[in-house]
C-alpha positions as CSV (number, residue, x, y, z in Angstrom):
1,M,12.8,-51.8,36.8
2,E,13.1,-50.5,40.3
3,N,14.2,-47.3,41.8
4,S,16.3,-48.0,44.8
5,S,15.2,-45.9,47.7
6,S,18.0,-47.3,49.8
7,S,20.9,-45.7,47.9
8,S,22.5,-43.3,50.2
9,T,23.5,-39.8,49.3
10,I,26.9,-39.8,47.6
11,S,29.5,-37.8,49.5
12,C,32.1,-36.3,47.2
13,P,35.3,-34.5,48.1
14,S,34.9,-30.7,47.9
15,T,36.8,-28.8,45.3
16,P,39.7,-26.8,47.0
17,R,39.0,-23.1,47.3
18,W,42.3,-22.2,45.7
19,N,41.1,-23.8,42.5
20,S,38.4,-21.1,42.1
21,E,40.2,-18.3,44.0
22,R,43.3,-18.3,41.8
23,P,42.1,-17.7,38.2
24,F,45.7,-17.8,36.9
25,L,45.5,-21.6,37.5
26,T,42.6,-22.0,35.1
27,G,43.2,-19.3,32.5
28,R,40.1,-17.3,33.4
29,F,42.1,-14.3,34.3
30,H,42.0,-13.3,30.6
31,Q,38.3,-13.0,30.8
32,E,38.0,-11.4,34.1
33,T,39.9,-8.2,33.3
34,K,37.4,-5.4,34.0
35,T,38.8,-2.6,31.9
36,F,36.3,-1.1,29.4
37,S,37.0,-0.4,25.8
38,R,36.3,3.2,24.7
39,F,33.8,2.0,22.2
40,A,31.7,-0.1,24.6
41,E,28.2,1.2,24.9
42,T,27.5,2.8,28.2
43,K,23.8,1.9,28.0
44,S,24.6,-1.8,28.4
45,L,24.8,-1.8,32.2
46,S,23.4,-5.3,32.5
47,V,26.5,-7.0,31.2
48,D,30.1,-7.3,32.3
49,S,32.3,-5.8,29.6
50,L,35.6,-7.7,29.3
51,S,37.1,-5.2,26.9
52,L,40.7,-4.2,27.0
53,G,40.0,-1.2,24.9
54,S,42.3,1.1,22.8
55,E,43.1,4.7,22.5
56,K,42.4,5.1,18.8
57,A,39.5,3.9,16.6
58,I,40.3,1.2,14.0
59,G,38.7,3.3,11.3
60,C,41.6,5.7,11.4
61,Y,43.7,3.1,9.6
62,N,43.6,2.0,6.0
63,A,42.0,-1.3,5.0
64,A,45.3,-3.2,4.8
65,V,46.3,-2.2,8.3
66,Q,42.8,-2.8,9.6
67,E,43.0,-6.4,8.3
68,L,46.2,-7.0,10.1
69,I,44.7,-5.7,13.4
70,V,41.6,-7.7,12.9
71,I,43.6,-10.9,12.3
72,D,45.6,-10.3,15.4
73,D,42.4,-9.7,17.5
74,L,40.7,-12.8,16.1
75,L,43.7,-15.0,17.0
76,S,43.3,-13.8,20.6
77,V,39.5,-14.2,20.6
78,L,39.8,-17.7,19.2
79,V,41.4,-18.7,22.5
80,G,39.0,-16.6,24.6
81,I,41.1,-13.4,25.0
82,E,39.7,-10.0,24.1
83,G,41.3,-8.1,21.3
84,R,41.9,-4.4,21.1
85,Y,38.9,-3.8,18.8
86,I,36.9,-7.0,19.4
87,S,35.2,-7.2,22.8
88,I,33.7,-10.2,24.6
89,K,30.6,-9.8,26.8
90,R,28.9,-12.3,29.0
91,V,25.3,-11.6,30.2
92,R,25.0,-11.7,33.9
93,G,23.4,-14.8,35.2
94,K,24.0,-16.7,32.0
95,E,27.4,-18.3,32.1
96,D,27.0,-19.9,28.6
97,N,25.8,-16.7,26.8
98,F,28.6,-14.8,25.1
99,T,28.4,-11.9,22.7
100,F,31.1,-10.4,20.5
101,Q,31.3,-6.8,19.5
102,V,33.6,-5.0,17.0
103,D,34.5,-1.4,16.7
104,A,31.8,0.2,14.6
105,S,34.4,2.1,12.6
106,M,35.9,-1.1,11.2
107,D,35.6,-1.7,7.5
108,L,32.3,-3.4,6.8
109,A,33.8,-6.2,4.7
110,L,36.3,-7.0,7.5
111,Q,33.4,-6.9,10.0
112,E,31.5,-9.4,8.0
113,L,34.4,-11.8,7.8
114,A,35.2,-11.5,11.5
115,K,31.5,-12.2,12.4
116,R,31.8,-15.5,10.5
117,I,34.5,-16.7,12.8
118,F,32.7,-15.6,16.0
119,P,30.7,-18.9,16.3
120,L,34.0,-20.9,16.5
121,C,35.2,-18.5,19.2
122,E,32.0,-18.9,21.2
123,S,32.2,-22.7,20.9
124,F,35.7,-22.7,22.2
125,M,34.7,-20.6,25.2
126,L,31.7,-22.8,26.0
127,I,33.7,-26.0,25.7
128,N,36.5,-24.5,27.8
129,Q,34.1,-23.4,30.5
130,Y,32.4,-26.8,30.5
131,V,35.8,-28.5,31.0
132,E,36.6,-26.3,33.9
133,S,33.2,-26.7,35.6
134,R,32.8,-30.5,35.0
135,S,36.2,-31.4,36.3
136,Q,35.0,-31.1,39.9
137,F,34.5,-34.3,42.0
138,K,30.8,-34.0,42.3
139,N,30.1,-34.3,38.6
140,G,31.1,-38.0,38.4
141,L,33.6,-40.1,36.5
142,V,31.8,-39.9,33.2
143,N,31.9,-36.1,33.2
144,H,35.5,-36.3,34.3
145,A,36.3,-38.5,31.4
146,F,34.3,-36.4,28.9
147,A,36.0,-33.3,30.2
148,A,39.4,-34.9,29.7
149,A,38.6,-35.8,26.1
150,L,37.4,-32.3,25.5
151,R,40.6,-30.9,27.0
152,A,42.6,-33.1,24.7
153,L,40.6,-31.7,21.8
154,L,41.1,-28.2,22.9
155,L,44.8,-28.8,23.0
156,D,44.6,-29.7,19.3
157,Y,42.5,-26.6,18.7
158,Q,45.0,-24.4,20.5
159,A,47.8,-25.9,18.5
160,M,45.9,-25.0,15.3
161,V,45.6,-21.4,16.5
162,A,49.3,-21.3,17.4
163,Q,50.2,-22.5,13.9
164,L,47.9,-19.8,12.4
165,E,49.6,-17.2,14.6
166,H,53.0,-18.4,13.4
167,Q,51.9,-18.0,9.8
168,F,50.6,-14.6,10.6
169,R,53.9,-13.5,12.1
170,L,55.6,-14.7,8.9
171,G,53.2,-12.5,6.9
172,R,51.5,-15.5,5.2
173,L,48.0,-15.3,6.7
174,S,45.2,-13.2,5.3
175,L,41.7,-12.8,6.8
176,Q,40.3,-15.0,4.0
177,G,43.0,-17.6,4.8
178,L,42.1,-17.5,8.5
179,W,38.5,-18.1,7.6
180,F,39.5,-21.0,5.3
181,Y,41.7,-22.7,7.9
182,C,39.0,-22.5,10.5
183,Q,36.4,-24.3,8.4
184,P,37.4,-27.9,9.4
185,M,37.0,-27.1,13.1
186,M,33.9,-25.0,12.8
187,T,31.2,-27.7,12.5
188,S,32.8,-30.1,15.0
189,M,33.2,-27.4,17.6
190,Q,29.7,-26.2,17.1
191,A,28.3,-29.8,17.4
192,L,30.3,-30.2,20.7
193,S,29.1,-26.9,22.0
194,S,25.5,-27.9,21.3
195,V,26.0,-31.1,23.2
196,I,27.5,-29.4,26.3
197,Q,24.8,-26.8,26.3
198,K,22.2,-29.5,26.6
199,A,24.3,-31.3,29.2
200,S,24.8,-28.1,31.2
201,A,21.1,-27.1,31.0
202,N,19.9,-30.4,32.3
203,N,22.9,-31.0,34.6
204,F,23.5,-34.4,33.0
205,A,25.9,-36.9,34.6
206,G,26.7,-40.6,34.2
207,S,24.6,-42.5,31.7
208,A,22.7,-39.4,30.7
209,V,25.9,-37.9,29.2
210,L,26.6,-41.2,27.3
211,N,23.0,-41.3,26.0
212,L,23.2,-37.7,24.9
213,L,26.5,-38.2,23.0
214,Q,25.2,-41.3,21.3
215,S,21.9,-39.7,20.2
216,Q,23.8,-36.6,18.9
217,A,26.2,-38.9,17.0
218,K,23.2,-40.6,15.3
219,A,21.6,-37.3,14.5
220,M,24.8,-36.2,12.7
221,A,24.9,-39.4,10.5
222,G,25.1,-37.2,7.4
223,D,28.4,-35.6,8.5
224,N,31.0,-38.3,8.8
225,A,33.7,-36.2,10.5
226,V,31.4,-34.8,13.1
227,R,29.8,-38.2,13.7
228,S,33.2,-39.8,14.2
229,L,34.2,-37.1,16.6
230,L,31.1,-37.5,18.7
231,E,31.5,-41.3,18.7
232,K,35.1,-40.9,19.9
233,M,33.9,-38.6,22.7
234,A,31.3,-41.1,23.7
235,Q,33.9,-43.8,23.7
236,C,36.3,-41.8,25.9
237,A,33.5,-40.8,28.3
238,S,32.3,-44.4,28.6
239,N,35.7,-45.8,29.6
240,A,35.1,-44.9,33.2
241,Y,31.6,-46.3,33.1
242,L,32.8,-49.5,31.5
243,S,35.4,-49.9,34.2
244,I,32.6,-49.9,36.8
245,L,30.6,-52.4,34.7
246,E,33.7,-54.6,34.2
247,R,34.3,-54.9,37.9
248,W,30.6,-55.7,38.5
249,I,30.3,-58.5,36.0
250,Y,33.8,-60.0,36.7
251,E,33.9,-59.6,40.5
252,G,30.4,-58.7,41.7
253,V,31.6,-55.5,43.2
254,I,30.0,-52.0,42.7
255,D,32.9,-49.5,42.6
256,D,30.7,-46.5,42.0
257,P,31.9,-43.5,44.1
258,Y,29.6,-41.0,42.5
259,G,26.4,-43.1,42.1
260,E,26.4,-43.1,38.3
261,F,26.0,-46.9,37.8
262,F,22.6,-48.2,36.9
263,I,22.6,-50.8,39.6
264,A,21.8,-49.7,43.1
265,E,22.9,-51.5,46.3
266,N,20.5,-51.6,49.3
267,K,23.0,-51.4,52.1
268,T,20.3,-51.9,54.8
269,L,20.5,-55.6,53.9
270,Q,24.0,-56.1,55.3
271,K,26.7,-58.1,53.7
272,L,28.1,-61.2,55.1
273,S,30.4,-60.8,58.1
274,Y,33.1,-63.4,58.6
275,D,32.7,-63.1,62.4
276,I,31.2,-66.4,63.6
277,Y,28.5,-64.7,65.7
278,A,27.6,-62.3,62.9
279,F,27.5,-65.1,60.4
280,R,25.0,-67.0,62.5
281,I,22.8,-63.9,62.9
282,L,22.9,-63.4,59.1
283,Q,22.0,-67.0,58.4
284,E,19.0,-66.7,60.7
285,S,17.9,-63.4,59.1
286,L,18.2,-64.8,55.6
287,T,16.3,-68.0,56.6
288,Q,13.4,-65.8,58.0
289,D,13.4,-63.6,54.9
290,Y,9.8,-64.1,53.7
291,D,10.3,-63.1,50.1
292,A,14.0,-63.7,49.7
293,K,14.5,-59.9,49.7
294,Y,18.2,-60.3,50.1
295,W,18.2,-61.9,46.7
296,R,15.5,-59.8,45.0
297,Q,16.2,-56.3,46.6
298,R,19.8,-56.2,47.7
299,Y,20.7,-55.1,44.1
300,S,18.2,-53.5,41.8
301,L,18.1,-51.6,38.6
302,K,17.9,-47.8,38.7
303,D,16.7,-45.3,36.1
304,G,19.2,-44.0,33.6
305,I,20.5,-47.2,31.9
306,P,22.9,-46.4,29.0
307,S,21.1,-47.0,25.7
308,F,23.7,-49.4,24.5
309,L,23.2,-51.6,27.6
310,A,19.4,-51.3,27.8
311,N,18.7,-54.7,26.3
312,I,21.1,-56.6,28.5
313,A,20.7,-54.7,31.8
314,G,18.9,-57.6,33.4
315,T,21.7,-60.0,32.5
316,I,24.3,-57.6,33.9
317,L,22.3,-57.3,37.2
318,T,22.0,-61.1,37.5
319,T,25.6,-61.7,36.8
320,G,26.8,-59.6,39.6
321,K,24.2,-61.0,42.0
322,Y,25.4,-64.5,41.2
323,L,29.0,-63.5,42.0
324,N,27.8,-61.9,45.3
325,V,26.0,-65.0,46.4
326,L,29.2,-67.1,45.7
327,R,31.3,-64.7,47.7
328,E,28.9,-64.6,50.6
329,C,28.9,-68.4,50.7
330,G,32.7,-68.2,51.2
331,H,33.6,-69.0,47.6
332,H,35.8,-66.2,46.2
333,V,35.2,-66.9,42.5
334,Q,36.2,-64.5,39.9
335,V,35.3,-64.7,36.2
336,P,38.4,-65.5,34.2
337,V,39.5,-62.3,32.5
338,S,41.7,-62.1,29.4
339,E,42.8,-59.3,27.2
340,N,40.1,-60.2,24.8
341,S,37.4,-59.8,27.5
342,K,38.2,-56.3,28.6
343,L,35.2,-53.9,28.4
344,M,37.1,-50.9,27.3
345,S,35.1,-50.2,24.2
346,F,31.6,-50.6,22.7
347,G,30.6,-50.3,19.1
348,T,29.0,-52.0,16.1
349,N,31.0,-55.2,16.6
350,H,29.1,-55.9,19.8
351,H,32.2,-57.4,21.4
352,Y,31.1,-56.0,24.8
353,L,27.8,-58.0,24.5
354,E,29.8,-61.2,24.0
355,C,31.9,-60.5,27.1
356,I,28.9,-59.9,29.2
357,K,27.2,-63.1,28.0
358,S,30.4,-65.1,28.8
359,A,30.6,-63.6,32.3
360,Y,26.9,-64.4,32.9
361,D,27.3,-68.0,31.7
362,F,30.3,-68.5,34.0
363,A,28.7,-67.0,37.1
364,S,25.4,-68.8,36.5
365,G,27.1,-72.1,36.0
366,E,29.2,-71.7,39.1
367,L,26.3,-70.8,41.4
368,L,24.0,-73.5,40.0
369,N,26.7,-76.1,40.5
370,L,27.3,-74.8,44.1
371,I,23.7,-75.0,45.1
372,K,23.0,-78.3,43.4
373,E,26.2,-80.1,44.4
374,K,27.5,-78.7,47.7
375,Y,24.1,-77.7,49.2
376,D,22.1,-80.5,47.6
377,L,19.1,-78.5,46.4
378,M,17.3,-81.5,45.0
379,G,17.8,-83.5,48.2
380,K,16.3,-80.7,50.2
381,L,13.3,-80.4,47.9
382,R,12.8,-84.2,48.1
383,S,13.0,-84.0,51.9
384,I,10.4,-81.3,52.0
385,K,8.2,-83.3,49.7
386,H,8.4,-86.3,52.1
387,Y,7.3,-84.3,55.1
388,L,5.2,-81.3,53.9
389,L,3.6,-83.0,50.9
390,L,3.3,-86.3,52.8
391,D,5.1,-88.3,50.2
392,Q,6.2,-90.7,52.9
393,G,3.5,-90.5,55.6
394,D,4.5,-93.3,58.0
395,F,5.9,-90.8,60.4
396,L,2.7,-88.9,60.3
397,V,0.6,-91.9,61.2
398,H,2.8,-92.6,64.2
399,F,2.8,-88.9,65.2
400,M,-1.0,-88.6,65.0
401,D,-1.3,-91.7,67.3
402,I,1.1,-90.5,70.0
403,A,0.1,-86.8,69.8
404,R,-3.7,-87.4,69.7
405,D,-4.4,-86.1,73.1
406,E,-2.3,-82.9,72.6
407,L,-3.8,-82.2,69.2
408,T,-7.3,-82.3,70.4
409,K,-6.7,-79.5,72.9
410,K,-7.7,-75.9,72.3
411,L,-5.1,-73.5,70.9
412,D,-4.2,-71.8,74.2
413,E,-3.7,-75.2,75.9
414,I,-1.4,-76.8,73.4
415,S,2.3,-77.2,74.3
416,V,4.4,-76.7,71.1
417,E,7.4,-78.1,73.0
418,K,5.6,-81.3,73.7
419,L,4.4,-81.6,70.1
420,Q,8.0,-81.1,68.9
421,S,9.3,-83.8,71.2
422,L,6.6,-86.2,70.0
423,L,7.4,-85.3,66.4
424,D,11.1,-86.0,67.0
425,L,10.1,-89.3,68.5
426,A,8.0,-90.2,65.5
427,L,10.8,-89.3,63.1
428,R,13.4,-91.3,65.0
429,T,11.2,-94.4,65.2
430,T,10.1,-94.6,61.5
431,A,11.7,-94.7,58.1
432,A,12.3,-91.0,58.3
433,A,15.2,-91.6,60.6
434,A,17.3,-92.6,57.5
435,D,16.8,-89.1,56.0
436,P,19.8,-86.9,57.1
437,C,17.5,-83.8,56.8
438,H,14.8,-85.0,59.2
439,E,16.3,-82.9,62.0
440,D,15.4,-79.7,60.0
441,L,11.7,-80.5,60.4
442,T,10.0,-78.4,63.2
443,C,6.5,-78.3,64.6
444,C,4.5,-75.2,64.9
445,V,0.9,-74.3,65.7
446,E,-0.9,-71.5,63.7
447,T,-3.1,-69.0,65.3
448,C,-6.1,-69.7,63.0
449,S,-7.6,-72.4,60.9
450,L,-6.6,-73.0,57.2
451,L,-9.7,-71.1,56.0
452,K,-8.9,-68.0,58.0
453,R,-5.2,-68.2,57.0
454,L,-6.1,-68.2,53.3
455,G,-8.5,-65.3,53.8
456,T,-5.8,-63.1,55.4
457,L,-2.8,-64.3,53.4
458,K,-1.3,-61.7,51.2
459,D,1.2,-61.9,48.5
460,I,0.1,-65.2,46.9
461,E,0.3,-64.1,43.3
462,N,-1.9,-61.1,44.3
463,S,-4.7,-63.3,43.0
464,R,-8.2,-62.0,43.1
465,N,-9.3,-65.6,43.6
466,V,-7.7,-65.9,47.0
467,P,-10.6,-66.5,49.5
468,D,-11.8,-63.6,51.5
469,G,-11.4,-64.1,55.2
470,N,-14.8,-62.6,55.7
471,D,-16.5,-65.1,53.5
472,L,-15.1,-68.2,55.2
473,E,-16.5,-69.4,58.4
474,E,-14.1,-70.1,61.2
475,P,-14.7,-73.3,63.1
476,V,-16.2,-72.7,66.5
477,N,-13.8,-75.0,68.5
478,V,-10.4,-74.7,66.8
479,T,-8.0,-77.3,68.0
480,G,-4.5,-78.4,67.2
481,L,-5.9,-80.7,64.5
482,E,-7.0,-77.6,62.5
483,T,-3.9,-75.5,63.2
484,L,-1.0,-77.9,63.2
485,S,1.7,-77.1,60.7
486,L,5.2,-78.2,60.0
487,S,8.1,-75.9,59.2
488,Y,11.5,-76.6,57.7
489,K,14.9,-75.0,58.4
490,V,16.4,-73.8,55.2
491,R,19.8,-72.2,55.3
492,W,21.5,-69.7,53.0
493,P,21.9,-69.9,50.0
494,L,19.1,-72.5,49.6
495,S,16.8,-69.9,51.0
496,I,17.1,-68.1,47.7
497,V,15.0,-70.9,46.1
498,I,13.2,-72.2,49.2
499,S,12.3,-68.8,50.6
500,K,10.0,-68.2,53.6
501,K,7.2,-67.4,51.0
502,A,7.8,-70.7,49.3
503,L,7.7,-72.5,52.7
504,T,4.4,-70.8,53.5
505,K,2.9,-72.2,50.4
506,Y,4.2,-75.7,51.3
507,Q,2.6,-75.3,54.7
508,L,-0.8,-74.4,53.2
509,I,-0.7,-77.5,51.1
510,F,0.4,-79.6,54.2
511,R,-2.4,-78.3,56.4
512,S,-4.9,-79.2,53.7
513,L,-3.5,-82.7,53.3
514,F,-3.2,-83.1,57.1
515,H,-6.8,-82.2,57.7
516,C,-7.9,-84.6,55.0
517,K,-5.8,-87.3,56.6
518,H,-7.4,-86.5,60.0
519,V,-10.9,-86.8,58.5
520,D,-10.0,-90.1,56.8
521,R,-8.7,-91.5,60.2
522,Q,-11.9,-90.5,62.0
523,L,-14.1,-92.1,59.3
524,C,-11.9,-95.2,59.3
525,G,-12.5,-95.4,63.1
526,A,-16.3,-95.0,62.5
527,W,-16.2,-97.7,59.9
528,Q,-14.4,-100.1,62.2
529,V,-17.0,-99.5,64.8
530,H,-19.7,-100.4,62.3
531,Q,-17.7,-103.5,61.4
532,G,-17.7,-104.4,65.1
533,V,-21.5,-104.8,65.1
534,R,-21.7,-106.4,61.7
535,S,-22.2,-109.9,63.2
536,L,-25.4,-108.7,64.9
537,K,-27.3,-109.0,61.6
538,M,-28.7,-105.4,61.5
539,R,-29.6,-105.3,57.9
540,G,-32.5,-103.0,57.3
541,T,-32.0,-101.1,60.5
542,A,-30.7,-97.5,61.0
543,I,-27.2,-98.9,61.8
544,S,-27.2,-100.5,58.3
545,R,-28.0,-97.2,56.8
546,S,-25.4,-95.5,58.8
547,S,-22.8,-98.0,57.5
548,L,-23.7,-97.1,53.9
549,L,-23.4,-93.4,54.8
550,C,-20.0,-94.0,56.4
551,R,-18.8,-95.9,53.3
552,S,-19.9,-93.0,51.0
553,M,-18.1,-90.5,53.2
554,L,-15.0,-92.6,53.1
555,K,-15.1,-92.8,49.4
556,F,-15.5,-89.1,49.2
557,I,-12.5,-88.3,51.4
558,N,-10.4,-91.1,49.7
559,S,-11.3,-89.7,46.3
560,L,-10.2,-86.2,47.4
561,L,-6.9,-87.5,48.8
562,H,-6.3,-89.5,45.7
563,Y,-6.9,-86.4,43.6
564,L,-4.6,-84.2,45.7
565,T,-1.7,-86.7,45.8
566,F,-1.8,-88.6,42.5
567,E,-3.6,-86.1,40.2
568,V,-1.9,-82.9,41.5
569,L,1.2,-83.2,43.6
570,E,3.0,-86.2,42.0
571,P,2.6,-85.1,38.3
572,N,3.5,-81.5,39.0
573,W,6.5,-82.6,41.1
574,H,7.9,-84.7,38.3
575,V,7.4,-81.9,35.8
576,M,9.3,-79.5,38.1
577,H,12.0,-82.1,38.8
578,N,12.7,-82.5,35.1
579,R,12.8,-78.8,34.5
580,L,15.2,-78.2,37.4
581,Q,17.5,-80.8,35.9
582,S,17.8,-78.8,32.7
583,A,17.8,-75.4,34.3
584,K,20.7,-73.1,33.2
585,S,20.5,-70.5,35.9
586,I,19.4,-70.1,39.5
587,D,16.6,-67.7,38.3
588,E,15.2,-70.5,36.1
589,V,15.3,-72.7,39.2
590,I,13.4,-70.1,41.2
591,Q,10.9,-69.7,38.4
592,H,10.2,-73.4,38.0
593,H,9.9,-73.9,41.8
594,D,7.5,-71.0,42.2
595,F,5.4,-72.1,39.3
596,F,5.2,-75.6,40.8
597,L,3.9,-74.2,44.1
598,D,1.4,-71.8,42.6
599,K,0.1,-74.5,40.3
600,C,-0.3,-76.9,43.3
601,L,-2.1,-74.3,45.4
602,R,-4.6,-73.7,42.7
603,E,-5.1,-77.3,41.7
604,C,-5.5,-78.3,45.4
605,L,-8.5,-75.9,45.4
606,L,-6.8,-73.5,47.9
607,L,-7.2,-70.6,45.5
608,L,-10.8,-71.5,44.4
609,P,-13.0,-70.2,47.2
610,E,-16.3,-71.5,45.9
611,L,-15.0,-75.1,45.7
612,L,-13.0,-74.8,48.9
613,K,-16.0,-73.8,51.0
614,K,-18.0,-76.8,49.7
615,V,-15.2,-79.3,50.4
616,E,-14.6,-77.9,53.8
617,K,-18.3,-78.1,54.6
618,L,-18.3,-81.8,53.5
619,K,-15.3,-82.5,55.6
620,S,-16.9,-80.8,58.6
621,L,-20.0,-83.0,58.2
622,C,-17.8,-86.1,58.0
623,L,-16.1,-85.2,61.3
624,Q,-19.4,-84.5,63.0
625,Y,-20.8,-87.8,61.8
626,A,-17.6,-89.7,62.9
627,A,-17.8,-88.1,66.3
628,A,-21.6,-89.0,66.6
629,T,-21.0,-92.7,65.5
630,Q,-20.3,-93.9,69.1
631,W,-23.6,-92.4,70.3
632,L,-25.5,-93.7,67.3
633,I,-24.4,-97.3,67.8
634,T,-24.5,-97.4,71.6
635,S,-28.0,-96.0,71.4
636,S,-29.0,-98.8,69.1
637,V,-27.0,-101.7,70.5
638,D,-26.9,-102.9,74.1
639,I,-23.2,-103.2,74.6
640,P,-20.6,-101.6,76.9
641,S,-19.4,-98.1,76.1
642,L,-17.4,-97.8,72.9
643,E,-15.5,-94.6,73.9
644,E,-12.3,-96.3,72.8
645,S,-13.7,-97.3,69.5
646,F,-11.6,-94.9,67.5
647,D,-8.4,-96.4,68.9
648,D,-7.4,-99.0,66.3
649,S,-5.8,-101.3,68.9
650,N,-9.2,-101.7,70.7
651,V,-11.4,-102.5,67.7
652,S,-10.7,-106.2,67.6
653,E,-11.3,-106.5,71.4
654,N,-14.6,-104.7,71.0
655,A,-15.6,-106.9,68.2
656,K,-14.9,-110.1,70.3
657,Q,-17.1,-108.7,73.0
658,L,-19.9,-108.0,70.6
659,K,-19.6,-111.5,69.1
660,S,-19.8,-113.1,72.6
661,R,-23.2,-111.6,73.1
662,S,-26.3,-113.2,71.6
663,P,-28.0,-111.2,68.9
664,S,-31.4,-111.5,70.7
665,H,-30.0,-110.0,73.9
666,A,-27.8,-107.3,72.3
667,L,-30.1,-106.1,69.6
668,K,-32.6,-103.3,70.4
669,L,-35.4,-102.4,68.1
670,S,-33.6,-99.8,66.1
671,T,-36.7,-99.1,64.0
672,N,-38.4,-97.9,67.1
673,N,-35.5,-95.7,68.1
674,T,-36.6,-92.6,66.2
675,T,-33.9,-90.4,67.6
676,V,-31.1,-92.5,66.1
677,T,-32.9,-92.9,62.8
678,D,-33.6,-89.2,62.6
679,S,-29.9,-88.4,63.3
680,I,-28.6,-90.7,60.7
681,L,-31.2,-89.5,58.1
682,K,-30.2,-85.9,58.9
683,F,-26.5,-86.6,58.3
684,E,-27.4,-88.4,55.1
685,R,-29.5,-85.6,53.8
686,E,-26.9,-82.9,54.6
687,F,-24.1,-84.9,53.1
688,N,-26.0,-85.8,50.0
689,S,-27.2,-82.2,49.6
690,E,-23.7,-80.8,49.8
691,L,-22.3,-83.5,47.6
692,Q,-24.9,-82.9,44.9
693,S,-24.4,-79.1,45.0
694,L,-20.6,-79.7,44.6
695,G,-21.1,-81.8,41.5
696,P,-22.4,-78.9,39.2
697,I,-19.8,-76.5,40.6
698,L,-17.0,-79.0,39.7
699,S,-18.5,-79.7,36.3
700,R,-18.8,-75.9,35.6
701,S,-15.3,-75.1,36.9
702,S,-13.7,-78.0,35.0
703,Q,-14.5,-76.2,31.7
704,A,-12.1,-73.4,32.7
705,E,-9.8,-75.5,34.9
706,P,-9.4,-78.9,33.0
707,Y,-7.5,-80.4,35.9
708,L,-10.7,-80.6,37.9
709,T,-12.2,-83.1,35.4
710,H,-10.9,-86.2,37.3
711,L,-12.0,-84.8,40.6
712,A,-15.5,-84.2,39.2
713,Q,-15.6,-87.8,38.0
714,W,-14.7,-89.1,41.4
715,I,-17.2,-86.9,43.3
716,L,-20.0,-87.6,40.8
717,G,-19.2,-91.3,41.2
718,V,-19.7,-90.9,45.0
719,G,-22.9,-89.0,44.4
720,N,-24.4,-91.6,42.0
721,E,-24.0,-94.3,44.7
722,Q,-26.4,-92.4,46.9
C-alpha cells in the first residue's frame, strides 16, 4: 500500500458566517440564554450556567405538584431546553461535556427518577451538537450523510417527545410512565452518543467513520435493536462513499471533492490532452517513462480503506486504472450498469463484491483485447525478440560488415548518426525489411562497457547479486564494439508492458549477445587465416598449435552462444508466449513479461558476477589472440601482409597466393622462432587456466542454479580437449 504524497490539499467551501452568527437558525438559542437560576451555585465560576431560574423553590409544593413540574421540565430537557428547576451546564472548553442539576429542595424520589432520564437528555444534546458541527463542508461526504441520518433519527426522537408532551397535557403521563416510554430509546441513543464521542475526539472522516460504525455494530451483537440501528447508520453513511466507488469502477473517474476515497490520484502525471501537440508530448514522456510510473503511480492506494473493502481494494484500484488507460487511448468505454449492479448497499449478501468483480472482469477484458488486437502486443514482442535477442541475425551480420570501421573507433569519435544510417541500410537490404516494425529500431552508443553498466545499474530486482562496478575491470580502450546498443520505440499504451525498464533489460541481453557475436567473428577470421596456410604442411610447428588453440576458443564461444540462445532465450520465450496467451489481465501480462526478462538476465550470467567476470576474461583473451593471429602467422610464414585477413571476402584470395608459393620457399623454421612460440604458449596457458578455473565455479553454481548444468557440460567438454 502506498501513501500518495502528490494528493493536493482539498479546498472546501467555507461555512457562511450567518450559519454560526444566527443561533435561531440552528436551535442553539435555547442553550445560549445566560440567565442564572436562583439555586445555581455561585462557587461554580468555571462553567456557563444556562439556567432559566425561578422565583420559588420547588420544595414549597407538595409531591403531586412537584411531579407535574418535574415532568414539564424533563420534557424540555429531553430536547435540550432548560427547565425551571433543572439546569444544564457545559464545562468551558469541553463542548461534549454536559451536567444536569436539579433544585436541591426537590423530593428525593423525584430527583432519583429524573436523574435516570438525564443520560438520554445528554445523548440527545451530544448527537444534536454533532449533527450541527459535522454538516459543514470540510467534514466530507460521509460525515454529511451520517449527520443526515442522525438528523432523521432526531426527528423521530422529537416526535416521541411531542407525543409524550401531548399525553402530559391530557393528564395521562406520570413520571414513572415517562421513564417507561423513554426506555426503548435510551440504549440506542447512548450507543450513538458513544460513537460520535469517539468520532469527535479523533476527528474522524470518510472511511474512519464507516469503520467505527461497523466495529461498534459488531460490538453490540448481543443487542439486536442497537446493532440494527448502527448497521442502518453505517449503511446511510456509506451511500456517499459507495457513489464515489461506483463512479470509479464504472467510469474510471475519481469524484472525491473532500479527499475521502482510498485511491489517490497523482496529478503531477498529467492526463491525456486531446490537443495534437500535447498528445505528442505525452506519448514521448510515456515512452521515456523508465518504470512505467504513469501506470504504477498515477493512481495508488492510501491509508484508511473501509474494512468491508479491504480484501478487494487492489481489484478496485486496478479496475479504475484499466478504464483510465482505455479512455486515454481514445476509447470511451464504460462498464455496463444495470439496476442490479448499483453499489448502493453492502451487507452479508456480498452483492457489492459481485458487482466489483464483474466491473473488473469487463475492464480487464476490454484493455487486454485493445492491447493485443489493436496495438499488436505479441507482434511488438516478436519484433523486439528478432532485433534485441538476435532471433533473426542476418541484419546484424550485414550491419557489422558495413559498420566495422565506425565501430572500431573510440567513444568520442563515433558518429551515432552514421551508425543509424548504416543500421537503416542493413535493415532495408535484409529480411528485416519485411517486418513493419523495423523502423522502430534505433541505434545508440552507451557511455560505458557492459560490465560497468551492470555495476552501476540500479533497480534490477534490487538484487544483491548485481555485480559491483568497483569489482569489474573496465576495458582500457573502449570502442563502439563494447558500447553499441539498440533501442526500440514503444508507444503508449504498449509502454505499460514494454516499459523503459524492460527495454533496458533487453538492451543488457543484446549487448552480451552482440559482444559474443563479435568475439565469434574475430575468431572465425583467425581460423580462416590458419586455413589459408594449411597447405604449407606446418604440422608440429607453432602455427599448428595455434590452430588447435583457435579451434578450442571457437568451441568455447560457440558453446556459450548456443547456451545463451537455445538453452536460455528460446525456452523462456516460449514459456512466456504461452503464458501471455492465457493471461486474463494486463497485470498478468506485465508480471509474465517481467519474470521472463529477470529470468533471462540471471540465466545469461548477467546477475552472477563471479561467473560473468570469468567469461568476460575468457572473451578478452580470445579477442587478444584473434588480434595477434596476423602477427603470429606473418612472423612464421614468408608471405605478404595479411592485414586484410579478417575480411571474409579476401580469405580465398590470400589462400590462392599462399598455395602459389612453394612450401620450401614460404616456410620459415617456426621451431626456431622462439618469440612466436612463446606468444602462442602464453595465450594457451592463460586460456586453459581461465577455462579450468571456470569449470569448478560452474559445477558449484549449477547445484544452486540447475540451468547452468548444460553450460558446465559444454565448458568442461572444451576443457577436456586441451
